[in-house]
KOLSE-712377 format. One record per residue (C-alpha): residue in three letters; x, y, z. Coordinates in steps of 0.2 Angstrom, whole numbers. Last residue first. Layout:
N
<r 'ALA',<X,Y,Z>> ...
***
This chain:
343
<r 'UNK',<-254,176,-173>> <r 'UNK',<-246,169,-157>> <r 'UNK',<-239,154,-165>> <r 'UNK',<-229,165,-178>> <r 'UNK',<-222,175,-164>> <r 'UNK',<-217,159,-155>> <r 'UNK',<-208,152,-170>> <r 'UNK',<-200,169,-173>> <r 'UNK',<-193,170,-155>> <r 'UNK',<-187,152,-157>> <r 'UNK',<-177,157,-171>> <r 'UNK',<-179,148,-188>> <r 'UNK',<-163,139,-193>> <r 'UNK',<-155,137,-210>> <r 'UNK',<-141,124,-210>> <r 'UNK',<-125,133,-212>> <r 'UNK',<-114,125,-225>> <r 'UNK',<-99,117,-217>> <r 'UNK',<-85,129,-211>> <r 'UNK',<-68,122,-213>> <r 'UNK',<-61,124,-195>> <r 'UNK',<-52,140,-193>> <r 'UNK',<-34,137,-188>> <r 'UNK',<-29,140,-170>> <r 'UNK',<-11,146,-170>> <r 'UNK',<-2,132,-162>> <r 'UNK',<13,131,-151>> <r 'UNK',<9,140,-134>> <r 'UNK',<-9,137,-129>> <r 'UNK',<-15,124,-142>> <r 'UNK',<1,114,-140>> <r 'UNK',<2,115,-122>> <r 'UNK',<-16,110,-119>> <r 'UNK',<-16,95,-131>> <r 'UNK',<1,89,-124>> <r 'UNK',<-5,90,-106>> <r 'UNK',<-21,80,-111>> <r 'UNK',<-10,67,-120>> <r 'UNK',<0,65,-104>> <r 'UNK',<-15,64,-93>> <r 'UNK',<-23,50,-104>> <r 'UNK',<-41,50,-98>> <r 'UNK',<-51,34,-100>> <r 'UNK',<-67,36,-90>> <r 'UNK',<-69,54,-93>> <r 'UNK',<-68,52,-112>> <r 'UNK',<-61,67,-120>> <r 'UNK',<-68,77,-135>> <r 'UNK',<-56,89,-143>> <r 'UNK',<-62,106,-150>> <r 'UNK',<-62,118,-165>> <r 'UNK',<-80,120,-170>> <r 'UNK',<-92,116,-185>> <r 'UNK',<-94,97,-184>> <r 'UNK',<-87,97,-166>> <r 'UNK',<-103,103,-159>> <r 'UNK',<-113,89,-165>> <r 'UNK',<-101,76,-157>> <r 'UNK',<-101,86,-141>> <r 'UNK',<-120,86,-140>> <r 'UNK',<-119,67,-144>> <r 'UNK',<-107,65,-129>> <r 'UNK',<-118,76,-118>> <r 'UNK',<-134,66,-123>> <r 'UNK',<-128,50,-115>> <r 'UNK',<-146,45,-115>> <r 'UNK',<-147,55,-98>> <r 'UNK',<-130,61,-93>> <r 'UNK',<-120,48,-84>> <r 'UNK',<-103,50,-92>> <r 'UNK',<-103,69,-92>> <r 'UNK',<-95,74,-108>> <r 'UNK',<-77,80,-107>> <r 'UNK',<-75,94,-120>> <r 'UNK',<-58,102,-122>> <r 'UNK',<-61,119,-130>> <r 'UNK',<-55,132,-143>> <r 'UNK',<-65,147,-142>> <r 'UNK',<-77,155,-156>> <r 'UNK',<-86,167,-144>> <r 'UNK',<-103,162,-150>> <r 'UNK',<-97,143,-150>> <r 'UNK',<-93,144,-132>> <r 'UNK',<-110,151,-128>> <r 'UNK',<-119,138,-138>> <r 'UNK',<-108,124,-130>> <r 'UNK',<-113,130,-113>> <r 'UNK',<-132,131,-117>> <r 'UNK',<-131,113,-124>> <r 'UNK',<-123,105,-109>> <r 'UNK',<-106,98,-114>> <r 'UNK',<-94,99,-99>> <r 'UNK',<-80,111,-101>> <r 'UNK',<-61,114,-102>> <r 'UNK',<-59,131,-111>> <r 'UNK',<-43,138,-119>> <r 'UNK',<-38,156,-123>> <r 'UNK',<-51,164,-111>> <r 'UNK',<-56,182,-110>> <r 'UNK',<-72,180,-120>> <r 'UNK',<-77,164,-109>> <r 'UNK',<-74,174,-93>> <r 'UNK',<-84,189,-99>> <r 'UNK',<-98,178,-104>> <r 'UNK',<-98,169,-87>> <r 'UNK',<-102,186,-78>> <r 'UNK',<-112,178,-64>> <r 'UNK',<-98,165,-61>> <r 'UNK',<-103,152,-48>> <r 'UNK',<-92,142,-36>> <r 'UNK',<-78,154,-38>> <r 'UNK',<-59,153,-43>> <r 'UNK',<-47,166,-49>> <r 'UNK',<-29,161,-52>> <r 'UNK',<-11,165,-54>> <r 'UNK',<0,150,-51>> <r 'UNK',<13,149,-37>> <r 'UNK',<11,130,-37>> <r 'UNK',<7,130,-18>> <r 'UNK',<-5,144,-21>> <r 'UNK',<-14,134,-35>> <r 'UNK',<-16,119,-23>> <r 'UNK',<-21,130,-8>> <r 'UNK',<-35,139,-18>> <r 'UNK',<-40,122,-24>> <r 'UNK',<-42,115,-6>> <r 'UNK',<-51,130,0>> <r 'UNK',<-64,131,-14>> <r 'UNK',<-68,112,-14>> <r 'UNK',<-83,112,-3>> <r 'UNK',<-90,127,-13>> <r 'UNK',<-89,117,-29>> <r 'UNK',<-78,124,-42>> <r 'UNK',<-78,136,-56>> <r 'UNK',<-60,139,-62>> <r 'UNK',<-51,154,-70>> <r 'UNK',<-33,149,-71>> <r 'UNK',<-19,161,-78>> <r 'UNK',<-4,154,-87>> <r 'UNK',<14,159,-91>> <r 'UNK',<22,156,-74>> <r 'UNK',<16,138,-75>> <r 'UNK',<25,136,-92>> <r 'UNK',<42,140,-84>> <r 'UNK',<39,129,-69>> <r 'UNK',<36,114,-79>> <r 'UNK',<19,108,-83>> <r 'UNK',<13,89,-79>> <r 'UNK',<8,94,-62>> <r 'UNK',<-4,106,-71>> <r 'UNK',<-13,92,-79>> <r 'UNK',<-15,81,-64>> <r 'UNK',<-22,95,-54>> <r 'UNK',<-33,100,-68>> <r 'UNK',<-41,83,-68>> <r 'UNK',<-44,82,-50>> <r 'UNK',<-53,99,-50>> <r 'UNK',<-63,93,-65>> <r 'UNK',<-70,78,-56>> <r 'UNK',<-76,89,-42>> <r 'UNK',<-84,102,-54>> <r 'UNK',<-93,90,-64>> <r 'UNK',<-110,89,-56>> <r 'UNK',<-112,108,-52>> <r 'UNK',<-105,113,-69>> <r 'UNK',<-87,109,-75>> <r 'UNK',<-82,126,-81>> <r 'UNK',<-63,127,-82>> <r 'UNK',<-56,143,-91>> <r 'UNK',<-38,142,-95>> <r 'UNK',<-30,160,-98>> <r 'UNK',<-13,162,-106>> <r 'UNK',<-3,176,-98>> <r 'UNK',<1,192,-106>> <r 'UNK',<0,201,-89>> <r 'UNK',<-18,195,-87>> <r 'UNK',<-26,200,-103>> <r 'UNK',<-42,210,-102>> <r 'UNK',<-54,207,-117>> <r 'UNK',<-67,221,-117>> <r 'UNK',<-82,218,-106>> <r 'UNK',<-97,208,-112>> <r 'UNK',<-114,214,-110>> <r 'UNK',<-126,200,-109>> <r 'UNK',<-139,193,-121>> <r 'UNK',<-143,175,-115>> <r 'UNK',<-142,161,-127>> <r 'UNK',<-156,154,-138>> <r 'UNK',<-153,136,-144>> <r 'UNK',<-154,131,-162>> <r 'UNK',<-171,133,-171>> <r 'UNK',<-173,118,-182>> <r 'UNK',<-192,114,-183>> <r 'UNK',<-198,97,-178>> <r 'UNK',<-210,88,-191>> <r 'UNK',<-198,73,-193>> <r 'UNK',<-201,69,-174>> <r 'UNK',<-186,70,-163>> <r 'UNK',<-180,54,-156>> <r 'UNK',<-162,58,-159>> <r 'UNK',<-158,76,-164>> <r 'UNK',<-150,77,-181>> <r 'UNK',<-153,95,-185>> <r 'UNK',<-148,101,-167>> <r 'UNK',<-157,113,-156>> <r 'UNK',<-175,107,-159>> <r 'UNK',<-192,115,-159>> <r 'UNK',<-208,105,-158>> <r 'UNK',<-226,112,-163>> <r 'UNK',<-243,109,-157>> <r 'UNK',<-239,98,-142>> <r 'UNK',<-247,82,-137>> <r 'UNK',<-234,69,-144>> <r 'UNK',<-220,81,-140>> <r 'UNK',<-225,79,-121>> <r 'UNK',<-219,61,-121>> <r 'UNK',<-203,63,-131>> <r 'UNK',<-200,79,-121>> <r 'UNK',<-201,70,-104>> <r 'UNK',<-190,56,-111>> <r 'UNK',<-176,68,-116>> <r 'UNK',<-173,71,-135>> <r 'UNK',<-155,67,-139>> <r 'UNK',<-145,81,-147>> <r 'UNK',<-150,92,-132>> <r 'UNK',<-160,108,-130>> <r 'UNK',<-177,102,-135>> <r 'UNK',<-191,115,-136>> <r 'UNK',<-209,110,-135>> <r 'UNK',<-223,123,-140>> <r 'UNK',<-240,121,-134>> <r 'UNK',<-256,130,-140>> <r 'UNK',<-270,129,-127>> <r 'UNK',<-284,116,-127>> <r 'UNK',<-288,117,-108>> <r 'UNK',<-284,98,-107>> <r 'UNK',<-268,101,-117>> <r 'UNK',<-262,116,-106>> <r 'UNK',<-265,105,-90>> <r 'UNK',<-254,91,-97>> <r 'UNK',<-241,104,-102>> <r 'UNK',<-242,111,-84>> <r 'UNK',<-241,95,-75>> <r 'UNK',<-226,87,-86>> <r 'UNK',<-215,102,-88>> <r 'UNK',<-206,99,-71>> <r 'UNK',<-201,82,-78>> <r 'UNK',<-187,91,-88>> <r 'UNK',<-189,100,-105>> <r 'UNK',<-191,117,-111>> <r 'UNK',<-210,119,-112>> <r 'UNK',<-218,134,-120>> <r 'UNK',<-237,137,-116>> <r 'UNK',<-245,149,-128>> <r 'UNK',<-260,161,-128>> <r 'UNK',<-260,161,-109>> <r 'UNK',<-276,164,-100>> <r 'UNK',<-270,171,-84>> <r 'UNK',<-283,164,-72>> <r 'UNK',<-288,149,-81>> <r 'UNK',<-270,144,-85>> <r 'UNK',<-265,147,-67>> <r 'UNK',<-279,136,-61>> <r 'UNK',<-274,122,-72>> <r 'UNK',<-256,124,-67>> <r 'UNK',<-261,122,-49>> <r 'UNK',<-271,107,-52>> <r 'UNK',<-257,99,-63>> <r 'UNK',<-244,103,-50>> <r 'UNK',<-254,94,-36>> <r 'UNK',<-257,79,-48>> <r 'UNK',<-239,78,-51>> <r 'UNK',<-235,79,-33>> <r 'UNK',<-248,66,-28>> <r 'UNK',<-242,54,-42>> <r 'UNK',<-224,56,-36>> <r 'UNK',<-229,52,-18>> <r 'UNK',<-239,36,-24>> <r 'UNK',<-224,31,-35>> <r 'UNK',<-213,33,-20>> <r 'UNK',<-222,20,-10>> <r 'UNK',<-222,8,-24>> <r 'UNK',<-204,10,-28>> <r 'UNK',<-200,12,-46>> <r 'UNK',<-200,31,-46>> <r 'UNK',<-210,42,-57>> <r 'UNK',<-200,59,-58>> <r 'UNK',<-209,73,-48>> <r 'UNK',<-219,89,-50>> <r 'UNK',<-224,104,-40>> <r 'UNK',<-225,120,-48>> <r 'UNK',<-217,136,-42>> <r 'UNK',<-224,152,-50>> <r 'UNK',<-215,166,-59>> <r 'UNK',<-217,184,-64>> <r 'UNK',<-200,191,-70>> <r 'UNK',<-189,205,-64>> <r 'UNK',<-174,193,-61>> <r 'UNK',<-164,193,-45>> <r 'UNK',<-175,178,-38>> <r 'UNK',<-176,170,-55>> <r 'UNK',<-161,159,-53>> <r 'UNK',<-166,154,-35>> <r 'UNK',<-182,146,-42>> <r 'UNK',<-173,134,-52>> <r 'UNK',<-172,120,-39>> <r 'UNK',<-189,124,-32>> <r 'UNK',<-198,121,-48>> <r 'UNK',<-202,132,-62>> <r 'UNK',<-217,140,-71>> <r 'UNK',<-211,157,-78>> <r 'UNK',<-224,170,-84>> <r 'UNK',<-220,182,-98>> <r 'UNK',<-232,194,-106>> <r 'UNK',<-230,208,-93>> <r 'UNK',<-211,208,-96>> <r 'UNK',<-214,212,-114>> <r 'UNK',<-206,200,-126>> <r 'UNK',<-188,197,-132>> <r 'UNK',<-182,194,-115>> <r 'UNK',<-193,179,-113>> <r 'UNK',<-182,170,-126>> <r 'UNK',<-166,172,-116>> <r 'UNK',<-175,167,-100>> <r 'UNK',<-182,151,-108>> <r 'UNK',<-164,147,-114>> <r 'UNK',<-157,149,-96>> <r 'UNK',<-171,138,-88>> <r 'UNK',<-168,121,-96>> <r 'UNK',<-149,121,-94>> <r 'UNK',<-151,131,-78>> <r 'UNK',<-156,114,-71>> <r 'UNK',<-172,105,-64>> <r 'UNK',<-185,117,-71>> <r 'UNK',<-193,125,-86>> <r 'UNK',<-211,131,-92>> <r 'UNK',<-212,147,-100>> <r 'UNK',<-231,153,-100>> <r 'UNK',<-235,167,-113>> <r 'UNK',<-248,180,-111>> <r 'UNK',<-254,190,-126>> <r 'UNK',<-252,209,-124>> <r 'UNK',<-268,219,-127>> 
***
């Protein structure tokens, strides 16, 4: 009989995508996803069982605290009932406040609990839940606030079919993936960068750009006015193809995105989100740079001339040299950790 596993993830794709990657290593009948409304849409076209759990941040305002507690209590009761019904052998939490009701219910019902932290700074929710978990897995060796017993697992990435590299008439491809929060800022950054290129260089590049839906029209007009070849969308379903086909990437520093860039060994310009919790995107970038070719740029202090020089140099003048590889730290995959806990 297959053992049931609950995967708890919500808030952003950064929490959910690693859970999906792990779940694909197990039978579909084993996996149940417990998510919130924000991430439910990602699972709509996936063949996984899922349940929407109510949860909330604890706000400071007295009225909102009462509402938050009610939502968490509702999520706890629903999770409690789901655990009694499906009898999972293991509950795996991937961070975010969505995890709180289910992990607490699992603890009350004496279930095995595994917490996975994607970022280089353990979030407040995972810090709290790790105190009641059976095991903790981390992406980065030097994860801040992680317990010394935490197991280094790295971050699982989705296994997608990648098409063969297609060059756009020998043009150099710049991929811009700012994410939902960073897309607007990245649109302004790339405009200033491209205005620093002469017409001869503009003819040699191809832009692939993820933008907010609100910015689609204005960015199309911008690229057309500069006579640049481009492809823009608000969401790329085949992001692996786009990463694989790129020559240079401008990106935020979510742990999953960095793992995907590292897989394809691409040079990138990283601009950490300045308001990420505990400044974790900056620390993610610092850890990433230890073993990868990249430049880290501070969003609040961008020197446009310097950024133009970096892009020109790495696209047209420099053969990317391989960074001196540090000795790889031994990792135990999350799938192996789960299999061990299921025994």
